[in-house]
N, C-alpha and C positions, 0 to 999 in steps of 0.2 A: 426155468427163470430163477436166478439165484436170490438169496435173502440178504437183507442188511444184517451182517453179523459182526459189528465192531465190538471193542472191548467191553462197552457198557451193556450191550445186549447179551453177550456171552456171560458176563458176571451176573446179570439178572436171571438167566437161565439156570446157572449153577446155584445161585442163592435159593431158588424156589424148587430145587430138586435135591433132597437129602441123599448124599451118596450111599448111605446104608440102605435106604429104600430101593435105590436103583439096583445095587448089586444083589440084594436079597430077592429080587425078581428072578435071578438066574442061579444064585448059589446059596446053600444053607449057612447062615452065619451064626456063630456062637459068641456070647458075650465073654470078653477077656479083659477084665479091669475097666478102663475107660474106652476101650476099643472093641472091635469084633474080629473074629478070625475064622478061617476056613482053608481047606486045601487049595492051593494055587491052581487056577485053571489053565495056566500058561506053561506049566511044566509038571511032570509026574512027581508025586511026593506022598509019604505015608503020614508024616507029622505036619500039621497046618503051620505054614509060615506066611500065609497071605493075610495081611493086617489091613483092616478098614478103620480109619480114624474119623469119627463124626466131628471131632473138634477141628481138625485140619481140613476136613472134607476131602481127604485123599486116600488112596490105597497104596500099599507097597508090599512086595514079596521079598522076604529076606533070603529067599532061596535062589531066585533067578534074577532079582533086581528090577522087575517090572514095577512101575509106579505111575500115578497120574490122578486126574480128577474124574468126575462122572462121564464127561464126554470122552476122554481118552480110553476109559474102560470099555465103552461101547465100540470104539473104533477097533480095539484089540480083540474084544470077546465076540462081538457080532460082525466083525469086519465091515462096519459102517464107514463111510467116508466121514470127515469132520462135519460137513454140512448135514449129512443124513442124521448123525448122532445128535447134533444141535437141534434139528428140526423135530426129532423124536421127543427129546426132552422138553422142548418148547410146547409141543402138543400135550404132553403129559402134565404140564403145569398150567395149561390153559393160556399160554402166551401166544399172541397172534404175531407172527413174524412179518416184516414189511418186505414185500417183493420189490426188487429193484434191479435195473440193469447195471452191467459192470461199470460203465462210465459214471453212473450216479453213485455207486458205492464209493468210488474215489472222491467224488465231489462231496458226499456226505461226510466221509472221514475228514476231509480238509475243513469242512464247516465245523464239526465237533472239536477238532484240535484248535481251531480259531476261537471258538467260544471259551474253551479252557484258558486260553492265553489271555483273552480280554478280561476274564474274571480274575486271573492272577495279577494282571497289571492294575486292575481296579482295586483290588485288596491292598496293593502296595501304596496306591495313591491315597486311599482312605487312612491307612496306617500312618503315612507321613503327615497327612493333613491334620491329624489329632494333635500333633505337637504345637501347631499354630493356635490352639484354643485352650488356654489355661483353665477356663471355667469348666470345660468338659472333663479335663484331667482331674480337676478338683472334685467334680461330681462323682467320677469313678473311684477316686480315692476315698471319698466319704462312704462308699459302699464296700470298702475294703478290697478294692481291685486295683493292685499296684502295677508298677511297670513290668515286672516279670510275668504277671498273668495277662497283662495287655499283649505282650509279645507272644505268649504261649498260644493265645486264641486268635491273634492277628486283629485285635479290636481296633477300629478306626472311627473316623467321624466324617459325615457329609454336611457341609455347611448349607446355609439357607438359599444360596444362589440357585437360579433355575437351570443353568446349563454348564456349570463348572466342570463336572465329570465328562460330559459330552464333548466340550471343547478340548479337554486334556486328551481324551481317547483319539479324537480326530487328529490332534497334533501328533500322536503316537502312530498314526498311519491307518487306523481302522476306519472303516466306512460306517455311515449311519445305519445302513441296512444290516451289517453284521452285529453292531452294538444293539440294535433293536431286538435281535433274536436272543440275546441274553436276558431281556427284560429290564435292563438297567436304565433305559430311556423309554419314554412314552411318546407316541405320535399325536400331535395336535391336528385333528381332522379339519378344523376350520381353516387353518392357513398352511397345512402341510409342513409344519415345523416340528421339532422334537424338544423335549425337556427331560431333565433328570427325574428318575422315579424317587430316589432317596434324597431328601433335603432336610437339614437341621435334625439329624438323627445320629446316635451312636450306632456304628455299623459292626455287625457280627458276620464274618465270613462263614459259610457253611461248607464243610469238607465232607467228601464221601470216605469210604473205608480205605481207599487208596490215596488219601490226602490230596485229592484234587478239589479245587474250589468249584462248587456246582451252583451256588447261589449266595444270597445275602439276606440277612435280617436286620431290620432297623428299629431302634427304640428311641422315642422322644425323651428329652430330659425335663420336660415341663408337663403340664396337665392337658395338653392338645391331644386330639384323637385323629386317627386311631393310634393307640399306644404302641402297637407293634405293626410293622409292615414287612411282608416277605416278598422275595423275588417270585414272579409267576413261573409256572412250569414251562420248561423249555426242552430242547433236544437233550440237555444234559442234567436237567433237574426235575425230579419226580418226588413230590413231598411224601407220598405214601410208601416210598421204598427206601428212604434215607432217615437218619436221625442226627440231631445236633450233638456233637461231641463224640461220635462213634469212632472218628480217626484217632482219639486219644484213648478212649475207653477199651477198645479191642486189644490194645497193647498190655493192659494191666489187668484184664478180667480173668486171666487164666487161673483156675483153682479159686475163683472168687465169684461174686454175684454182681450183675448189673443192677444199678439203682435207676429206676425210671422216674423222671420228674416232668414238669410240664413246661417250664420256660427256659430261655437262654440264660437268664441271670441265675436261675436255680442250678443249672449245670455248672456255671462258672464258679458260683459260691461253694458248691460241693467240692469242686477240684481245689479251690483255695484252702479248704479245710481237710484235704487229704483223701476225699472220697472220689478217686480218680476213674471210677467206673460209671459215673452218672451220665445218662443221655436223655434227650427230650425229643418228642415228636415235633414236626415242623408246622406248627399252626393248625394241625388237624388232630383228630382223635387217633389213639393207638390203632395201627392197622395190622391185619394178618401178614402182610408182606414184611412189615418191620419185625414181627415175631420170627419169621423165617430167616431173616437176616441175622437177628441177634442169637438165635439158637445154634448158629454155627460156631459161636465163641463161648457160649456158657449155657448151662441148663438150670441156673439158679437166679432168682430175681427178687428185688425189694421194690415195692411201688410206694413212692412218696409224692403223690399228687396233692393238689390243694385241699385244704381242710374243709372248704365250703361244701354245700350240698352237690353242686355240679362236679367238683373234684372227687367226691366220694362215689358218685354214680359212674364217673369215668374209671375209678379204681375198681369197682365191681366188674365193669365190662372188660378191663385189662386182665384182671386175675382169672376170669372165666376163659378168656382167650388163651392165656398161658396154660391153664389146666387142660384145655382141649388139645393142647399140643404136648402134653405129658411133661410139662415143665414145673419146677418148684417155684413157689411165689409166696411172699408174705407182704402185708400192708403195714406201712409205718404210719402210726396215728400221731398227728401233731396238734396239741392243745395250745391256746393262747398264741397262735401264729398262723398266718394264712398259708405259708409256703415254706420250703427249706430255706430259701434266701432269708426271709424274715426271722425264721426260728434260730438259724445260726447266728444272725446279728444280735438277737436278744439273749440267747442262752449258751451259745458256744458249742464246740465240738464234744466235749465230755457229755453234755446233756443229750446230744443227738445220738451219741453212741449208745446211751440207755434206751432211746427210742428204737434203735435197730434191735437191740437185745430183747426188747419187749414187744417186738412187731408181732402182728396177729397172723396166724395160719388161716387157711381157707375157711374152715368151719367157724372159727372165733370171729372172723370179719363178717361172715354172714349173720352170725348171732347178734353182733353189734349193729349191723346195718338195718336189720328188721326188728330190733328190740321194741320199738314203739307199738307194733302190732300185738306183741305178747303183753306189753304193759297195759294195752287197751283190752285185754282178754280176747283177742281175735286169733285163737289158736289155729283155726282151719286155714285162714289167710297166711299166717306165719309159716305153717307147714308147706302150703302150696308154693310160696315164694322159695323155700328151700328146694322143692322139687323142680321148679323152673330153672334153677341154677346148677344143681348138681348133675344134671344131664351132661355137663361139660367134664365131669370126672370120669375118666376112662378106666381107672382101677376099681375093680369090684371090692377089693379089700378096703381101700380108702372110703368107698361109698358105705360099706358095712359099718365102718367105725363112725361115720357121720350119723348113720341111723341110730347107733347106740347113744350118741350124745344127744341127738334130737329127742329121742324117746325119754331120756332122763329129764330133759329141760322142760318138755310139755306135759309130761305125765301121761303119755299115751304109749301103749305097749309097742315095742319094736316090730312085732309081727303084723300088727295092724297098719303101722306106717309103711312097711315093705309091701304089704298087700295093696294099699292105696296107690303107692308109687308105681307098682307093676301094672296095676289096673289103668292108672293114668297114662302110662307109657304105651300100653296096648291100644288104648283109646286113641291116642295121638296118631299111632301108625295106621289105625283104621281110617281116621279122618283124612289122612293124607291120601290113602288109597281111593276113598270114595270122593274126595274133592278134585282128583285129577281131571274129570270131564269138565269141571267148572272153570279150570284154568284154560282149557282148550274147548270152548263151547262150539257146538255145531253151528257153523255160520256159512253164509254164501261166500264163495271163494272171492278173494280181494284181487282186483286188477288195477293197474295203473297204466297211463299212456306211455310210460317210459320204458316198459318191457320191450315193446316193438323197437324203440330207438336203440336199446342195448344190442338187440339181435342184429339190426342193421350194421352197427359199428363192429360187431363180431365178424360179420361177413367181410368187412373191410380189413380187419386185423384179427385173425383167428386167436391170437395169444391173449386177447382181452377176455376170452372165455375162462382162462385160468383165474382171472381175478373175481370170478363168480363164486369162489370158494366161501367168501364171507356169507353169502346168502345160502349156498348149498349146505354148509356145515353148521348152520344155526337153526335150531327148531322154530325160532320166532317166525321164520318165513314160510313154514309149511302150508299156511293158509293162502299163499299167494297163488293166484289162479294158474299161472303158467309155470309153477315151481318145477314140475317134472320135466318140462321142456328145457328150462335153464339148467337143471341138474344134468340132463343128457348132453347138453352142449359142453358143460364143464368136463363131463367124463370123457367125451370125445378128445378133448385136448390133453387131458391127463394121459391118454393112451396114444397121444401123437397122431390122432386121426383128424385130417383137415376138414373144414366145414365150408361147403359152398351152397348154392341155391338148391341143387338137387338133394343133397343130404339133409338140408334144413326141412325140406318138404316131407322127407321120410320120417324125420323126427316129430315134426308137428302133426302129421297124419290129418291134415286139414282142420285140426282143432284150433288153429290160430291163423288168421289171414294177415300175413305180413306184406305190406307194400314195399317192395324192394327197390322202388325208385329213390335215388339219392339226390336231393335238392340242396344246392348251396352248401355242400360239405367243405369244411375248412380242413384239408388233408394234412396241414402242418400242425393242427392242434387236436388230432384225434383222441390222444390219451386224455387231455384236459376235458374234452367233450364226454368221454366215457365216465371219467370220475364224477363230473358234474351230474351226469344222467344217473349214476348209481346213488348219489346222495339224494337227489330229488325222488327217485323211486322209493328209497327207504323212508323219506319224509312223508310222502303221500301214503305209503303202506301203514306206517306207525299211527299216523292220524286216523286213517280209516279203521284200523283195528281197535284203537282206543274208543272210537265211537260205538263199534259193535259190543265191546265189553261193557261199556256204560249202559247200553240197552239191556244186556244180559242181567246186570245187577238188579235193574227194575223188575225183571221177570222172576227173579230167584227169591225163594222164601227161606233158603238155608243160610243162616248167619255165618257159618264157617266158609261156605262157598263165596259169599259176598267178600269176606275178608281176603280170601286168596285172590279173587278177581281184582279187588281194590289194590292189592299189592303189585299185580301185573300192570295195572293202569299207571301206578306211580313209576314203574320201570320204564313203561313206554314214554311217559312224560319227560323223564330224564333223557331218553334216547332222542326225543323230538327236539328238546332244547340243544343238546350237543350237535345234532345233525344240522339244525338251523344255523348255529354258529359257523359250522363248516361251509354251508352253502353261502352264507353272507361273506 
């Protein structure tokens, strides 16, 4: 069964697999300036001419001319097909590919293309609409956003009417069903009508790295709430994988640093003042996937989040994430202003340049962030907070320098600090090892009524067994009573072995009594029945497992085990919530 491998999926696979790491699995790479080099595997040579560029995420041989990205390297070096290479890298990055038949691939591509087109026409509509409202243009002008900036970012306006955009798009030939998929309209469940999501808001189109409009953000110009409203996630919009302003910043960041800010207005105001590498997360905290996207273009960052407590906590999280990925980062500290937008309005570019010049490195920011503990003479807690964070520092040399500074700051010998850090690290590893049984407590095997239904459907359509990979490949389901049977059914189809009543009895070995009578089966909707059954199986299983874990907490006296079990319960709760939404 093929996978959905449209341009967005391929880009996501490439974004989450650094080409240097891919090629280094097969060839020894040596640093060569900003790139890496080795002997070309595609022709014989004595002097390395095979260059790998982490910046461009490409390889090129100056001897034989072979070049390409991570997928094409595997197709050439491992003789994989394109699909095999994409599947391998998706698995490597933990990306679950959507299985789909060929007719659905074409339908899906048509849908995606349609969503991009709707968004493009919507952005044009909002942009033209802005000219009709002088008070909105005046509002933007008061914030130093002139016509050239409005044009650069495609800023528009949605008026207060309930269905202006909807009617415009319908007149352009789009169906309500397709418009709904973009999230631009909302369905009124009471009377089965639709209305515009964005009303009475300044509109900021959100572009991906390829300059396609994937969603929108809307900001009120009064004090009404919510202040900001974003498009919901869709086939083409995933907040955790994109950043506002990335389509502009990627073009000017070469040999420069990204500047991470929090809001749309911050990004725009930074660009107005010449800081064209500013980007912002899309209404969420900074994510690991955003780091993977950004590190393709630069290894250096400044963080200019809000100056309030929440902003500084977010700065700490972000700089740790960047450190973990071996990226350089500094924190810009703003006094007498909440954010870059307000600071630049008050003090101007020259003053902000000094903030960048005096930005804090990793150690200096930790020192500032935890200074109150030291001022309150709580040295042990102060040191422990450093320990909690510097686990993200991969460089032993940098960690050694931090220990030097920390020793001078608190008046404790460096040797003592290192001993305590190592002892703490060893203890943590030991806790992880001893806590594993607590995460997977010994429980009675969990069964649900939907397992038999799944097997019946597999007998009607053997290929449904291939879709059991989600259960087979996830440790979460190992406690399922008939897990081994489900796994064997899956492996049969992987090896192209058909499944009938006789082979089923051999697999189950009388451990499972399946009633093979089929009553009132809707043969035209088998796939829908299977998907629904899978969702309900998961829901029942997650709920039952959560109850078992809750009971195990009551019986446990180990605080660390309790914490680990509690974390798993939270994970299950999220899965229950998302699965319920799917079922509904």
